[in-house]
FIDREN-359254 format. One record per atom (N, C-alpha, C): x, z, y; atom name; residue in one letter; residue number from 0. Coordinates in pm, 1 decimal, decimal comma. Layout:
% FIDREN-359254
SEDO          u          w          v   atom   res     n
SEDO          X          Z          Y     CA     a   NUM
...
//
This chain:
% FIDREN-359254
SEDO          u          w          v   atom   res     n
SEDO    -1151,1    -8727,6     -862,6      N     m     0
SEDO    -1170,0    -8807,1     -663,4     CA     m     0
SEDO    -1117,5    -8607,5     -615,9      C     m     0
SEDO    -1072,0    -8572,2     -547,9      N     g     1
SEDO    -1084,0    -8491,2     -446,1     CA     g     1
SEDO    -1185,3    -8489,1     -333,6      C     g     1
SEDO    -1157,3    -8296,3     -230,1      N     k     2
SEDO    -1262,3    -8300,6     -171,6     CA     k     2
SEDO    -1196,4    -8437,7      -55,1      C     k     2
SEDO    -1329,7    -8467,9       20,5      N     n     3
SEDO    -1341,3    -8480,6      156,1     CA     n     3
SEDO    -1275,4    -8447,3      282,1      C     n     3
SEDO    -1233,9    -8478,1      336,1      N     q     4
SEDO    -1158,8    -8382,5      481,9     CA     q     4
SEDO    -1241,4    -8435,1      615,9      C     q     4
SEDO    -1254,8    -8344,3      654,6      N     h     5
SEDO    -1386,2    -8324,0      759,5     CA     h     5
SEDO    -1212,8    -8336,9      886,3      C     h     5
SEDO    -1275,6    -8462,8     1036,6      N     v     6
SEDO    -1203,2    -8408,0     1128,8     CA     v     6
SEDO    -1340,6    -8322,2     1194,5      C     v     6
SEDO    -1252,7    -8171,4     1281,3      N     v     7
SEDO    -1350,6    -8181,5     1341,5     CA     v     7
SEDO    -1348,7    -8101,6     1517,8      C     v     7
SEDO    -1370,2    -8103,6     1560,6      N     k     8
SEDO    -1313,6    -7966,7     1678,3     CA     k     8
SEDO    -1244,9    -7835,1     1667,5      C     k     8
SEDO    -1166,5    -7842,3     1734,9      N     h     9
SEDO    -1166,0    -7688,5     1768,2     CA     h     9
SEDO    -1075,0    -7636,0     1803,1      C     h     9
SEDO    -1115,5    -7504,8     1872,9      N     q    10
SEDO    -1118,5    -7434,7     1987,3     CA     q    10
SEDO     -930,0    -7436,8     1977,0      C     q    10
SEDO     -816,0    -7494,1     1913,6      N     e    11
SEDO     -728,7    -7514,8     1993,9     CA     e    11
SEDO     -733,5    -7674,2     1986,6      C     e    11
SEDO     -774,9    -7739,3     1950,4      N     g    12
SEDO     -824,1    -7893,8     2024,7     CA     g    12
SEDO     -902,1    -8001,8     1844,0      C     g    12
SEDO     -830,4    -8036,7     1769,0      N     w    13
SEDO     -956,3    -8104,5     1614,2     CA     w    13
SEDO     -850,3    -7985,1     1504,9      C     w    13
SEDO     -947,2    -7979,1     1459,6      N     a    14
SEDO     -912,0    -7937,8     1271,7     CA     a    14
SEDO     -919,6    -8047,1     1186,7      C     a    14
SEDO     -854,2    -8041,6     1070,9      N     v    15
SEDO     -915,2    -8115,1      926,9     CA     v    15
SEDO     -923,3    -7990,3      769,2      C     v    15
SEDO    -1003,4    -8009,4      775,6      N     k    16
SEDO    -1097,4    -7940,2      707,5     CA     k    16
SEDO    -1120,0    -7982,8      552,9      C     k    16
SEDO    -1147,4    -7928,9      421,3      N     g    17
SEDO    -1166,4    -8017,7      280,6     CA     g    17
SEDO    -1286,0    -7979,6      343,0      C     g    17
SEDO    -1374,9    -8048,0      245,8      N     a    18
SEDO    -1519,4    -8044,4      235,9     CA     a    18
SEDO    -1503,5    -7857,5      161,1      C     a    18
SEDO    -1602,4    -7818,3      212,1      N     g    19
SEDO    -1671,7    -7698,4      186,0     CA     g    19
SEDO    -1523,3    -7550,6      206,2      C     g    19
SEDO    -1435,8    -7556,9      255,9      N     n    20
SEDO    -1329,6    -7500,1      336,7     CA     n    20
SEDO    -1315,0    -7455,6      442,5      C     n    20
SEDO    -1321,6    -7295,2      445,9      N     e    21
SEDO    -1368,7    -7240,4      624,0     CA     e    21
SEDO    -1260,9    -7205,0      655,5      C     e    21
SEDO    -1122,5    -7232,5      632,1      N     k    22
SEDO     -978,7    -7267,9      708,5     CA     k    22
SEDO     -961,5    -7378,2      696,0      C     k    22
SEDO     -916,9    -7406,2      819,2      N     a    23
SEDO     -803,5    -7575,1      908,2     CA     a    23
SEDO     -699,9    -7563,5      802,2      C     a    23
SEDO     -671,7    -7712,3      733,0      N     t    24
SEDO     -598,0    -7726,7      668,3     CA     t    24
SEDO     -423,1    -7812,2      780,2      C     t    24
SEDO     -525,4    -7767,9      899,6      N     k    25
SEDO     -432,2    -7831,8      943,6     CA     k    25
SEDO     -511,5    -7860,5     1137,0      C     k    25
SEDO     -451,7    -7782,9     1210,6      N     v    26
SEDO     -510,6    -7794,9     1329,1     CA     v    26
SEDO     -379,3    -7897,8     1440,9      C     v    26
SEDO     -489,3    -7986,5     1508,6      N     t    27
SEDO     -349,5    -8037,3     1578,3     CA     t    27
SEDO     -431,9    -8084,9     1734,2      C     t    27
SEDO     -346,9    -8109,1     1865,8      N     s    28
SEDO     -428,4    -8146,2     1931,9     CA     s    28
SEDO     -488,9    -8313,9     1997,3      C     s    28
SEDO     -500,3    -8332,0     1900,1      N     t    29
SEDO     -568,4    -8514,2     2018,5     CA     t    29
SEDO     -613,7    -8471,4     1825,1      C     t    29
SEDO     -784,4    -8560,5     1815,2      N     q    30
SEDO     -845,1    -8615,0     1687,2     CA     q    30
SEDO     -788,9    -8711,8     1629,4      C     q    30
SEDO     -705,4    -8787,7     1753,9      N     k    31
SEDO     -591,5    -8928,8     1618,7     CA     k    31
SEDO     -506,7    -8864,5     1574,0      C     k    31
SEDO     -392,8    -8786,4     1543,8      N     e    32
SEDO     -361,0    -8712,2     1504,7     CA     e    32
SEDO     -406,8    -8644,8     1405,5      C     e    32
SEDO     -549,2    -8547,0     1417,2      N     a    33
SEDO     -635,9    -8560,1     1261,7     CA     a    33
SEDO     -669,6    -8621,6     1223,6      C     a    33
SEDO     -723,9    -8745,8     1231,6      N     i    34
SEDO     -731,1    -8861,6     1158,8     CA     i    34
SEDO     -640,7    -8922,7     1082,7      C     i    34
SEDO     -499,9    -8901,7     1160,6      N     e    35
SEDO     -486,3    -8943,6     1031,3     CA     e    35
SEDO     -341,4    -8851,2      922,0      C     e    35
SEDO     -329,1    -8770,6      948,2      N     a    36
SEDO     -363,5    -8600,3      877,4     CA     a    36
SEDO     -482,3    -8663,5      764,9      C     a    36
SEDO     -576,4    -8626,8      817,6      N     a    37
SEDO     -622,1    -8654,2      677,2     CA     a    37
SEDO     -636,6    -8769,9      647,3      C     a    37
SEDO     -670,4    -8863,6      720,0      N     r    38
SEDO     -649,5    -8987,0      579,4     CA     r    38
SEDO     -529,1    -8957,8      490,8      C     r    38
SEDO     -374,4    -8928,7      556,5      N     e    39
SEDO     -278,4    -8893,7      469,5     CA     e    39
SEDO     -295,2    -8810,4      318,0      C     e    39
SEDO     -377,6    -8717,0      375,0      N     i    40
SEDO     -450,9    -8587,4      254,3     CA     i    40
SEDO     -527,8    -8726,5      206,9      C     i    40
SEDO     -657,1    -8799,8      229,5      N     a    41
SEDO     -735,7    -8871,6      160,5     CA     a    41
SEDO     -722,7    -8947,6      123,7      C     a    41
SEDO     -612,4    -9027,1      173,6      N     i    42
SEDO     -491,5    -9101,2       22,9     CA     i    42
SEDO     -426,3    -9050,1     -148,0      C     i    42
SEDO     -357,0    -8918,1      -93,3      N     n    43
SEDO     -346,2    -8868,1     -180,1     CA     n    43
SEDO     -477,9    -8806,1     -269,3      C     n    43
SEDO     -550,7    -8744,7     -193,6      N     q    44
SEDO     -658,4    -8717,3     -316,6     CA     q    44
SEDO     -757,8    -8822,1     -363,8      C     q    44
SEDO     -771,6    -8933,1     -315,6      N     r    45
SEDO     -890,8    -9049,0     -323,9     CA     r    45
SEDO     -997,6    -9013,4     -262,4      C     r    45
SEDO     -966,7    -8934,3     -183,1      N     s    46
SEDO    -1118,3    -8871,2     -135,0     CA     s    46
SEDO    -1199,9    -9020,9        8,6      C     s    46
SEDO    -1246,1    -8946,4       76,0      N     e    47
SEDO    -1308,9    -8979,9      216,9     CA     e    47
SEDO    -1245,9    -8934,1      343,6      C     e    47
SEDO    -1233,7    -8947,8      468,8      N     v    48
SEDO    -1205,6    -8959,7      549,3     CA     v    48
SEDO    -1371,7    -8919,5      652,2      C     v    48
SEDO    -1389,8    -8812,2      676,6      N     v    49
SEDO    -1579,6    -8779,8      711,5     CA     v    49
SEDO    -1454,5    -8711,5      912,9      C     v    49
SEDO    -1509,5    -8810,3      985,2      N     i    50
SEDO    -1507,8    -8800,7     1153,9     CA     i    50
SEDO    -1606,9    -8796,0     1283,4      C     i    50
SEDO    -1630,5    -8646,9     1329,8      N     h    51
SEDO    -1750,1    -8587,7     1338,7     CA     h    51
SEDO    -1711,2    -8609,7     1525,0      C     h    51
SEDO    -1716,1    -8622,4     1630,0      N     g    52
SEDO    -1754,5    -8606,4     1699,6     CA     g    52
SEDO    -1774,5    -8469,3     1805,8      C     g    52
SEDO    -1763,5    -8456,4     1869,7      N     r    53
SEDO    -1703,4    -8350,1     1976,9     CA     r    53
SEDO    -1893,3    -8285,4     1969,3      C     r    53
SEDO    -2008,2    -8343,2     1945,5      N     d    54
SEDO    -2060,7    -8251,3     1980,6     CA     d    54
SEDO    -2134,0    -8219,5     1801,1      C     d    54
SEDO    -2006,2    -8280,6     1655,1      N     g    55
SEDO    -2005,5    -8248,9     1554,1     CA     g    55
SEDO    -2136,2    -8296,5     1482,9      C     g    55
SEDO    -2155,8    -8460,2     1530,1      N     k    56
SEDO    -2248,2    -8502,2     1425,0     CA     k    56
SEDO    -2103,7    -8576,9     1390,1      C     k    56
SEDO    -2166,9    -8669,9     1255,1      N     i    57
SEDO    -2022,7    -8808,0     1162,0     CA     i    57
SEDO    -2040,3    -8914,5     1268,4      C     i    57
SEDO    -1945,5    -8964,6     1338,4      N     r    58
SEDO    -1943,5    -9027,6     1368,0     CA     r    58
SEDO    -1864,8    -9174,9     1287,1      C     r    58
SEDO    -1799,3    -9110,8     1191,4      N     d    59
SEDO    -1765,4    -9168,9     1107,7     CA     d    59
SEDO    -1704,0    -9233,3      981,8      C     d    59
SEDO    -1659,5    -9290,3      908,7      N     k    60
SEDO    -1589,4    -9216,6      812,0     CA     k    60
SEDO    -1459,8    -9345,4      715,7      C     k    60
SEDO    -1408,1    -9286,7      666,9      N     d    61
SEDO    -1296,9    -9420,5      553,9     CA     d    61
SEDO    -1317,9    -9389,3      446,1      C     d    61
SEDO    -1366,3    -9440,0      317,4      N     s    62
SEDO    -1330,0    -9382,3      188,9     CA     s    62
SEDO    -1185,1    -9451,1      123,8      C     s    62
SEDO    -1107,5    -9341,8       39,6      N     y    63
SEDO     -964,8    -9431,9       41,6     CA     y    63
SEDO    -1016,1    -9359,7     -166,5      C     y    63
SEDO    -1070,7    -9369,5     -192,0      N     g    64
SEDO    -1166,2    -9378,6     -385,9     CA     g    64
SEDO    -1081,4    -9432,6     -413,4      C     g    64
SEDO    -1113,7    -9416,2     -549,0      N     n    65
SEDO    -1063,4    -9581,2     -686,1     CA     n    65
SEDO    -1214,6    -9714,3     -650,0      C     n    65
SEDO    -1242,8    -9680,6     -575,8      N     d    66
SEDO    -1331,7    -9820,7     -587,6     CA     d    66
SEDO    -1306,3    -9925,4     -573,7      C     d    66
SEDO    -1313,1   -10053,4     -645,8      N     p    67
SEDO    -1205,1   -10163,4     -709,9     CA     p    67
SEDO    -1291,3   -10258,0     -585,3      C     p    67
SEDO    -1407,6   -10207,2     -559,1      N     f    68
SEDO    -1501,7   -10371,9     -441,5     CA     f    68
SEDO    -1569,0   -10251,7     -275,7      C     f    68
SEDO    -1389,6   -10231,4     -195,1      N     p    69
SEDO    -1473,4   -10163,1     -105,1     CA     p    69
SEDO    -1540,4   -10227,1      -48,2      C     p    69
SEDO    -1582,4   -10158,3       46,4      N     p    70
SEDO    -1679,5   -10210,2      152,4     CA     p    70
SEDO    -1605,4   -10311,3      298,8      C     p    70
SEDO    -1597,9   -10383,5      303,8      N     k    71
SEDO    -1484,1   -10442,9      396,4     CA     k    71
SEDO    -1520,5   -10331,1      495,3      C     k    71
SEDO    -1416,7   -10340,0      600,6      N     d    72
SEDO    -1344,5   -10256,1      746,6     CA     d    72
SEDO    -1375,5   -10346,5      823,5      C     d    72
SEDO    -1450,9   -10356,7      921,3      N     k    73
SEDO    -1544,0   -10442,1     1023,5     CA     k    73
SEDO    -1462,0   -10381,8     1189,6      C     k    73
SEDO    -1383,4   -10221,0     1118,5      N     k    74
SEDO    -1364,0   -10163,2     1250,8     CA     k    74
SEDO    -1208,2   -10246,6     1289,3      C     k    74
SEDO    -1119,0   -10228,5     1222,1      N     h    75
SEDO     -993,6   -10321,1     1200,6     CA     h    75
SEDO     -924,0   -10500,9     1196,3      C     h    75
//
């Protein structure tokens, strides 16, 4: 299992950062673009996407790990 990917506010828009990394993997102009990029990485690494709001608090999570019985996604 790889590092969880965090979507966080960045001075140039939004950033995708691997857990524990100081440097952003990718910087985008919108949160939606950052979530899409984080999702692709998380699928490859079988990890989670952790989405932070503008205030820095976690507002959502999506798991792309190997759980054979993941919780049902009620958002979609």
